[in-house]
C-alpha positions, 0 to 999 in steps of 0.5 A: 366611123365618120359621121358621114358614114353614119348617114350613109348606112342610115340611108341605105338601111332605109332604102333596103326597108322601103325596097322590101315594102314595095316588094311586099306590095306588088307581091300583093297587087299580082295575087289581086290581079290573077283570075279567080279561075283556071280553066285548065284545071277546071277549077274556081278559087274560093274566097278566104280569109287568113287571120293571125292569133298569138298561137295560130294562123286561122284560114276560113274559106267559102265552099258552097256545093261541097260535100264535107268527104270531098274536101282534101287538105295539104299542108306544109309548115309554110303553105297550105292546100285546099281542093274540094269537088263541087257536088256538081258542075258550074258554068258561067255564061259570061266567061265563054269569051275568055275560056269558051264552054268550061264546067268548073269541077272544083274548088282549089286554093294554095296559100303562102301562110303568113308564118311557120306551123306545124301541119300535124297539129292542124285542125279543120271543121266545115259547117255550112258551106265554111271551111275553117282550118286552124294551124298552130304557130311553130313559134310560140311565146311562152311567158316566163315567171320572175320571182 
C-alpha cells in the first residue's frame, strides 16, 4: 500500500469517527429539546440522572407526590421504563396555551441505557420521593492474578 493510500485511509477513518460524534451530539440535543410532558398520555417526565461505576448503571429519578406501591419499573438489557401514578392530578396553568386544560396523572420515562445490563439482577429503592435503580452491567471485568 502506498503512502497516499495510507493517508486516504486515515482521513476516512477520522471522518467516520467525527461523523459518529456529530450523530451522538445531535441525538443528545434532540433529547434536550423534547418537552417534559405528554398531554396525550397525561404524563410528566421526571428529572433523572444516569451514572456508571465499573460494575453497574445507576439511575436516580425524582418522583414527588408518588407512593412506592404506585411505581412500575420494566427493564431490558438496554432500556429502562418507569411509570409512577401521582397521588393527585397535577395541573399547570402556564401550559394551557399549549395543550388546553390537562390534568397530569403520572410520571413516565423511557431511558436508553449507556451499556447492556442484567435486568434480572436489578435493585430499586424509593426514599423521600427519590427512586434509585441499580442495574449490574452485562460485561464485567475480572482481575486476573499473575503468578
